C-alpha positions as CSV (number, residue, x, y, z in Angstrom):
1,M,1.7,12.6,4.8
2,A,-1.6,14.4,4.8
3,V,-1.9,14.1,8.6
4,E,1.6,15.6,8.8
5,L,1.0,18.4,6.9
6,M,-2.4,19.3,8.4
7,G,-0.8,18.7,12.0
8,A,2.0,21.4,11.1
9,K,-0.8,24.0,9.9
10,L,-3.2,23.0,12.8
11,V,-0.3,24.0,15.5
12,A,0.9,27.3,13.4
13,P,-1.6,29.5,14.4
14,F,-0.8,29.2,18.0
15,Y,3.1,28.2,17.6
16,G,4.2,29.5,14.3
17,N,5.7,28.2,11.2
18,S,9.6,28.1,12.5
19,L,12.2,25.5,12.2
20,Y,11.4,24.6,15.7
21,V,7.6,23.6,15.0
22,W,8.5,21.5,11.9
23,T,11.1,20.0,13.6
24,A,8.9,18.7,16.2
25,V,6.2,17.7,13.6
26,L,8.6,15.6,11.8
27,T,10.3,14.0,15.0
28,I,6.8,13.1,16.2
29,T,5.5,11.4,12.8
30,V,8.4,9.6,12.6
31,L,8.6,8.6,16.3
32,G,4.9,7.3,15.9
33,L,5.6,5.5,12.6
34,T,8.7,4.0,14.6
35,L,6.9,2.8,17.6
36,G,4.2,1.4,14.9
37,Y,6.5,-0.5,12.9
38,Y,7.9,-2.1,15.9
39,A,4.5,-2.8,17.5
40,G,3.6,-4.1,13.7
41,G,6.4,-6.8,13.9
42,Q,5.5,-8.1,17.1
43,F,1.7,-8.3,16.2
44,V,2.7,-10.4,13.3
45,K,5.1,-12.8,15.5
46,K,1.5,-14.5,16.4
47,R,-1.3,-14.8,13.5
48,P,-1.3,-11.5,10.9
49,S,-4.9,-11.6,9.8
50,E,-7.0,-9.4,7.4
51,T,-9.1,-8.3,10.7
52,K,-6.4,-6.9,12.6
53,L,-5.0,-4.8,9.9
54,F,-8.4,-3.3,9.0
55,L,-9.4,-2.8,12.7
56,V,-6.0,-0.6,13.1
57,L,-7.3,1.2,10.0
58,G,-10.8,2.1,11.5
59,I,-9.2,3.8,14.5
60,S,-6.5,5.8,12.7
61,A,-9.4,7.0,10.5
62,L,-11.3,8.1,13.9
63,L,-8.2,9.7,15.2
64,V,-8.0,11.6,11.5
65,L,-11.6,12.6,12.1
66,A,-10.7,14.1,15.2
67,L,-7.6,15.9,14.4
68,P,-9.3,19.6,14.4
69,Q,-10.5,18.7,17.9
70,T,-7.4,17.0,19.2
71,A,-5.5,20.4,17.8
72,S,-7.7,22.8,19.8
73,L,-7.7,20.4,23.4
74,A,-3.8,20.1,23.2
75,I,-2.9,23.9,22.6
76,A,-5.4,24.8,25.5
77,L,-3.7,22.3,27.7
78,T,-0.3,23.5,26.8
79,K,-0.8,27.5,26.2
80,G,0.9,28.0,29.7
81,M,4.2,26.4,28.9
82,E,7.2,27.7,27.3
83,L,7.7,27.7,24.0
84,L,10.0,24.2,23.0
85,P,8.1,22.3,25.4
86,G,4.5,23.5,24.3
87,I,5.5,22.9,21.2
88,C,6.4,19.2,21.3
89,V,3.9,18.2,23.8
90,T,1.0,19.7,21.3
91,C,2.5,17.5,18.5
92,M,2.8,14.7,20.6
93,L,-0.6,14.7,21.8
94,L,-1.6,15.6,18.2
95,L,0.3,13.4,15.9
96,L,1.6,10.7,17.9
97,P,-1.8,8.4,18.1
98,P,-2.5,8.2,14.3
99,M,1.1,7.7,13.4
100,L,1.2,4.8,15.6
101,C,-1.7,3.1,13.7
102,F,0.0,3.9,10.4
103,G,3.2,2.5,11.5
104,I,1.3,-0.8,12.4
105,V,0.3,-1.1,9.0
106,G,3.3,-1.9,6.9
107,P,4.7,-4.8,8.7
108,M,1.2,-6.6,8.8
109,V,1.1,-6.1,5.3
110,V,4.6,-7.2,4.6
111,S,3.6,-10.2,6.6
112,L,0.2,-11.1,5.0
113,M,1.8,-10.8,1.4
114,S,5.4,-12.5,1.9
115,S,5.3,-16.4,0.9
116,P,8.5,-17.4,-0.6
117,L,11.7,-16.4,1.2
118,E,13.3,-14.9,-2.5
119,T,11.1,-12.5,-2.6
120,I,10.7,-10.7,0.7
121,G,12.8,-7.9,-0.4
122,K,10.7,-7.4,-3.4
123,T,7.4,-7.3,-1.7
124,A,8.7,-5.1,1.3
125,G,10.1,-2.9,-1.1
126,T,6.8,-2.9,-3.1
127,V,4.3,-2.4,-0.1
128,Y,6.5,0.7,0.8
129,F,6.7,1.9,-2.2
130,T,3.0,1.9,-2.9
131,S,2.5,3.4,0.7
132,T,5.0,6.4,-0.1
133,L,3.8,7.0,-3.3
134,G,0.4,7.4,-1.7
135,G,2.1,9.7,0.5
136,I,3.7,12.2,-2.6
137,A,0.4,12.2,-4.0
138,A,-1.3,13.4,-0.4
139,T,1.4,15.6,0.3
140,F,1.4,17.1,-3.1
141,F,-2.2,17.5,-3.3
142,L,-3.0,18.6,0.1
143,G,-0.2,20.8,0.3
144,L,-0.2,22.6,-2.6
145,Y,-3.8,23.0,-3.6
146,F,-6.3,21.3,-1.0
147,I,-5.3,22.5,2.4
148,P,-5.2,26.4,1.1
149,V,-8.6,26.1,-0.9
150,A,-10.6,24.1,1.2
151,G,-9.5,24.5,4.7
152,L,-8.2,22.0,7.5
153,R,-11.3,20.8,8.5
154,L,-12.7,19.7,5.4
155,C,-9.2,17.9,4.4
156,A,-9.3,16.4,7.8
157,T,-13.0,15.0,7.3
158,I,-11.9,13.6,3.7
159,T,-9.0,11.7,4.8
160,G,-10.8,10.2,7.7
161,L,-13.5,9.2,5.7
162,A,-11.2,7.7,3.4
163,L,-9.4,5.7,5.6
164,A,-12.5,4.4,6.7
165,A,-13.6,3.5,3.5
166,L,-11.4,0.2,3.6
167,P,-12.6,-1.0,7.2
168,I,-16.4,-0.4,6.0
169,V,-15.8,-2.3,2.9
170,Y,-14.3,-5.3,4.4
171,I,-16.8,-5.3,7.1
172,A,-20.1,-5.3,4.3
173,K,-18.2,-7.9,2.4
174,R,-17.5,-10.4,4.8
175,V,-21.2,-9.7,6.1
176,L,-22.3,-10.3,2.7
177,A,-20.5,-13.1,2.1
178,G,-21.0,-14.6,5.3
179,T,-18.0,-16.7,5.1
180,G,-15.0,-17.4,7.7
181,R,-14.1,-16.5,11.4
182,P,-13.0,-13.4,12.5
183,G,-9.3,-13.0,12.5
184,S,-8.9,-15.4,9.3
185,T,-5.9,-15.0,7.3
186,I,-4.9,-13.8,3.8
187,P,-5.1,-17.1,1.9
188,A,-1.8,-16.5,0.6
189,T,-0.4,-17.2,4.2
190,T,-2.6,-20.2,5.1
191,K,-0.4,-22.3,2.8
192,R,3.0,-20.4,3.9
193,P,5.9,-23.2,4.1
194,K,7.7,-23.6,7.0
195,A,11.3,-22.5,6.9
196,S,13.3,-26.0,5.8
197,T,16.9,-27.0,6.7
198,N,17.6,-28.2,3.4
199,K,19.8,-26.5,0.8
200,S,17.4,-24.8,-1.1
201,T,18.9,-21.4,0.1
202,P,20.5,-19.5,-2.5
203,K,24.2,-19.3,-2.3
204,G,24.5,-15.7,-1.6
205,R,22.5,-16.2,1.0
206,R,24.1,-19.3,2.5
207,G,27.3,-17.4,2.6
208,L,25.5,-14.3,4.7
209,L,23.3,-17.0,7.2
210,G,27.0,-18.6,8.0
211,Q,27.7,-14.9,9.8
212,T,24.2,-14.6,11.4
213,V,25.3,-12.3,14.2
214,T,27.9,-10.2,12.3
215,V,25.3,-9.2,9.5
216,R,22.6,-8.2,12.5
217,R,24.9,-5.9,13.9
218,T,26.1,-4.5,10.4
219,I,22.3,-4.3,8.9
220,Y,21.3,-2.4,12.5
221,L,24.4,-0.2,12.1
222,F,23.2,0.6,8.6
223,A,19.7,1.2,9.6
224,V,20.8,3.6,11.8
225,L,22.9,5.4,9.6
226,E,20.1,5.2,6.8
227,G,17.2,6.8,9.1
228,A,19.3,9.8,10.4
229,T,20.5,10.6,6.9
230,V,17.1,11.0,5.6
231,M,15.8,13.1,8.5
232,A,18.9,15.0,8.2
233,V,18.9,15.9,4.5
234,E,15.3,16.7,4.7
235,L,15.9,19.3,7.1
236,M,19.0,20.9,5.5
237,S,17.3,21.0,2.0
238,A,14.6,22.5,3.2
239,R,16.6,25.3,4.7
240,M,19.3,25.5,2.4
241,I,16.0,26.8,-0.3
242,A,14.6,28.8,2.4
243,P,16.4,32.4,2.0
244,Y,15.3,31.9,-1.9
245,F,11.9,30.5,-1.7
246,G,10.9,31.2,1.9
247,S,9.4,28.5,4.2
248,S,5.7,28.3,3.6
249,L,3.5,25.5,3.5
250,Y,4.3,25.2,-0.4
251,V,8.1,24.8,0.3
252,W,7.6,22.4,2.8
253,A,5.0,20.4,0.8
254,T,7.6,20.2,-2.3
255,V,10.6,19.2,0.3
256,I,8.6,16.6,2.0
257,G,7.0,15.4,-1.0
258,F,10.2,15.1,-3.3
259,T,11.6,13.0,0.2
260,L,8.9,10.6,-0.4
261,L,9.0,10.5,-3.8
262,A,12.9,9.6,-3.5
263,L,12.1,6.9,-0.8
264,A,9.6,5.2,-2.6
265,I,11.9,5.1,-5.9
266,G,14.8,3.6,-3.4
267,Y,12.3,1.3,-1.6
268,F,11.2,-0.3,-5.0
269,L,14.7,-0.3,-6.2
270,G,16.2,-1.8,-3.2
271,G,13.8,-4.5,-3.2
272,V,14.3,-5.8,-6.6
273,I,18.5,-5.5,-6.3
274,A,18.4,-7.1,-3.1
275,D,16.5,-10.2,-4.5
276,K,19.1,-10.4,-7.7
277,Y,22.6,-9.2,-5.8
278,V,22.7,-10.3,-2.7
279,T,26.5,-9.7,-2.0
280,P,27.7,-7.3,0.8
281,D,29.5,-5.1,-1.9
282,T,26.3,-4.2,-3.1
283,L,25.0,-2.2,-0.2
284,L,28.4,-0.7,0.1
285,W,28.6,0.7,-3.1
286,I,24.9,2.2,-2.8
287,L,25.8,4.0,0.5
288,L,29.4,5.3,-1.2
289,T,27.1,6.9,-4.1
290,A,24.8,8.6,-2.0
291,S,27.9,10.2,0.0
292,V,29.2,11.8,-3.0
293,F,25.6,13.5,-3.4
294,L,25.6,14.6,0.0
295,L,29.1,16.1,0.0
296,L,27.8,18.1,-3.3
297,M,24.7,19.3,-1.4
298,H,26.0,22.3,0.0
299,I,27.4,23.5,-3.9
300,S,24.8,22.2,-5.5
301,S,21.9,24.2,-3.8
302,Q,23.5,27.3,-4.9
303,W,23.9,26.3,-8.4
304,L,20.6,25.1,-8.7
305,T,18.8,28.5,-7.3
306,I,21.1,30.6,-9.6
307,A,20.4,28.4,-12.7
308,F,16.6,28.9,-12.2
309,A,16.6,32.5,-10.8
310,N,14.3,33.5,-14.1
311,V,12.3,30.7,-13.7
312,D,8.7,31.2,-11.9
313,P,9.1,30.5,-8.3
314,G,6.4,27.9,-8.2
315,L,8.2,25.8,-10.6
316,A,11.7,26.8,-9.6
317,V,11.3,25.6,-5.9
318,I,10.0,22.1,-7.5
319,L,12.8,21.9,-10.0
320,V,15.3,22.8,-7.4
321,S,14.0,20.4,-4.8
322,L,13.5,17.8,-7.0
323,I,17.5,18.0,-8.5
324,L,18.8,18.6,-4.7
325,I,16.9,15.8,-2.8
326,L,16.2,12.9,-5.6
327,P,19.7,11.5,-6.1
328,P,20.7,11.1,-2.8
329,L,17.9,10.1,-1.3
330,V,16.5,7.4,-3.7
331,F,20.3,5.4,-2.8
332,M,19.5,5.8,0.8
333,G,16.1,4.5,0.2
334,M,17.3,1.6,-1.4
335,V,19.0,0.6,2.2
336,P,16.1,-0.7,4.2
337,T,14.4,-3.4,1.6
338,F,18.0,-4.6,1.0
339,L,18.5,-4.8,4.8
340,I,15.4,-6.9,5.0
341,Q,16.1,-9.2,2.6
342,T,19.3,-9.9,3.9
343,V,18.3,-10.3,7.6
344,S,15.2,-12.3,6.9
345,T,15.8,-16.6,7.3
346,D,12.4,-17.5,6.2
347,A,9.3,-15.9,5.4
348,D,7.5,-16.3,8.5
349,S,9.9,-13.6,9.9
350,A,9.8,-11.0,7.2
351,G,7.0,-9.1,9.1
352,S,9.1,-9.0,12.3
353,N,12.2,-8.0,10.6
354,T,10.3,-5.2,8.3
355,G,9.2,-3.8,11.9
356,M,12.6,-4.0,13.3
357,V,14.7,-2.4,10.3
358,Y,12.3,0.5,9.9
359,A,11.9,1.1,13.8
360,I,15.7,1.2,14.2
361,S,15.7,3.5,10.9
362,S,13.0,5.6,12.4
363,G,14.4,5.7,15.7
364,S,17.6,7.1,14.5
365,G,15.3,9.8,12.3
366,I,14.2,10.9,15.5
367,V,17.4,11.6,17.2
368,A,18.8,12.9,13.9
369,L,15.8,15.7,13.8
370,L,16.2,16.7,17.1
371,L,19.8,17.0,17.0
372,F,19.6,18.9,13.6
373,G,16.7,20.7,14.3
374,F,17.3,22.1,18.2
375,F,21.0,22.4,17.8
376,I,23.3,21.6,14.9
377,I,21.8,23.9,12.3
378,P,21.0,26.7,14.7
379,R,24.6,26.6,15.9
380,Y,26.7,25.4,13.0
381,G,24.8,26.2,9.9
382,L,24.6,23.9,6.8
383,T,27.4,23.7,4.7
384,M,29.7,21.6,7.5
385,P,26.9,19.7,8.7
386,S,26.0,18.2,5.3
387,I,29.4,17.4,4.4
388,I,30.1,15.6,7.6
389,T,26.8,13.5,7.1
390,G,28.3,12.7,3.9
391,L,31.4,11.5,5.2
392,A,29.7,9.7,7.8
393,V,27.8,7.8,5.4
394,A,31.0,7.1,3.1
395,L,33.1,5.8,6.2
396,I,32.5,2.4,6.7
397,P,31.4,1.5,3.2
398,F,34.8,3.2,1.8
399,A,36.9,1.5,4.6
400,K,35.4,-1.9,3.8
401,L,35.6,-1.8,0.2
402,F,39.0,-0.5,0.1
403,A,40.0,-3.6,2.5
404,R,38.3,-5.9,0.1
405,K,40.6,-4.3,-2.5
406,Q,38.1,-2.5,-4.7
407,Y,40.1,-0.4,-5.4
408,V,37.5,1.9,-7.5
409,A,36.4,3.3,-4.0
410,L,39.6,5.4,-4.3
411,L,37.5,7.6,-6.8
412,F,35.4,9.1,-3.9
413,I,38.3,10.9,-2.4
414,P,38.2,13.7,-5.4
415,F,34.5,14.8,-4.6
416,V,35.3,14.8,-0.8
417,L,38.3,17.5,-1.6
418,F,36.0,19.1,-4.2
419,S,33.7,19.7,-1.4
420,F,36.3,21.0,1.1
421,W,37.6,23.4,-1.7
422,T,34.2,25.0,-2.6
423,I,34.1,26.2,0.9
424,K,37.6,27.9,0.6
425,T,36.9,29.3,-2.7
426,Q,33.6,31.2,-2.3
427,R,35.0,34.5,-1.9
428,P,33.1,37.8,-2.6
429,E,34.2,40.5,-5.3
430,K,36.4,43.3,-4.5
431,D,33.3,45.6,-5.0
432,V,31.3,43.4,-2.6
433,E,31.6,43.9,1.5
434,V,30.0,41.1,3.5
435,R,28.1,43.1,6.7
436,Y,26.6,39.6,8.0
437,Y,26.3,35.7,7.1
438,S,24.8,32.9,8.9
439,E,23.5,29.3,8.3
440,G,21.2,29.2,11.3
441,L,17.5,29.0,11.7
442,L,16.9,31.7,8.7
443,G,19.0,29.3,6.6
444,Q,21.5,30.5,4.5
445,L,21.5,34.6,5.0
446,L,23.8,37.1,3.5
447,V,23.6,40.7,4.0
448,V,26.3,42.5,1.5
449,D,27.2,46.0,0.3
450,V,27.7,46.4,-3.3
451,S,29.6,49.7,-4.3
452,K,29.2,50.6,-7.8
453,S,31.2,53.8,-9.7
454,R,29.9,56.0,-12.2
455,E,32.5,58.5,-13.7
456,Q,33.2,60.6,-10.2
457,N,30.1,59.6,-8.2
458,R,30.5,56.3,-6.1
459,T,27.0,54.8,-4.7
460,T,26.8,51.9,-2.2
461,V,23.6,49.5,-2.6
462,S,23.0,47.2,0.5
463,F,21.4,43.8,-0.5
464,L,19.5,40.9,1.5
């Protein structure tokens, strides 16, 4: 996340700080992580080892240290291109290599740490919770303080050195200890038992394994849905608060930080829930609950900004982002670790399954970023896309729960009706004349004339 923020600011002096730039930065970031998740999953099918893990970390450290130079080179190579191709190519040259390395790390760590099958969900959740927690700290620290104060070059140097510290310590430890061959694995993985064919599998999992093909198809569909929704919510929430708080580094750092916080909490809770409640209905209820918050995003963003209108802007943007982003994305964050536990049939497959689920999830996020950032938001605004996103998340869970006679799911319908009703009831007062309204690149923008009568005089004041 630190690299993502630094990349956006390195590109900004030449290409600006618009929705297009942030869309490209987020897209390339997720693309690199997606390729890394998949590559990491493939690597651990062979023999995962500490040496390979620290080698990847060492390469990523070198790439981060070279970020300022890479940015200058990328901008020089693309300065003759059109705006959008130039932004995309620059971001790809700058961000794709380090993000690829970061993505490889996750599946390798899960594979090295997973031993009993029953703890795979919790292990995956803990690994990604810890990783995301570090991203949260880096986002808030760098975005709100260190980049504005220390500058980009110093930030890149310190981040690269911090990454290099782990491989250096590992090499020093092996040299001083003088033990083991290169490529030796973590002890926990050397004694990992092979998958057995006896009846030691939990009851819930036996029922799921009997429908392996169907489960995998459903899981991959849910992974697509989760990844696309998370990226769409991140972009839409940033644009929803932009008219009130702007579109600066502070706003984007806050939005990205709380997105990561929500996902971190979701990863951890999802892993815990997956190990205790393996029934398919659990996942359906998680998705349906998330969709309720998504349906209310367009109205809650307005209510929140009005509620905190008299609060200090710096504190207000934090509170609004926290309440707007955290609820839906906590539930969406539970989905991947739940899927990993469901699809893993033995401990040895944990790493590859982790890579596959996160690769599919991130791949769909890339598509969502491109569609929402370059097409949907500029053309259709924010209100209807947020409602349709909520309906898309709820469609399959609602249908399945209703088919299984879980009639409590019918409580979802009033939220849908309320979401559409709020659109029609937002009418200006009689003394307010709307001159212009849009929900495009600038977020939700409203220009009005307000007529004020004072005795015999009538004045008109324009507001933006």
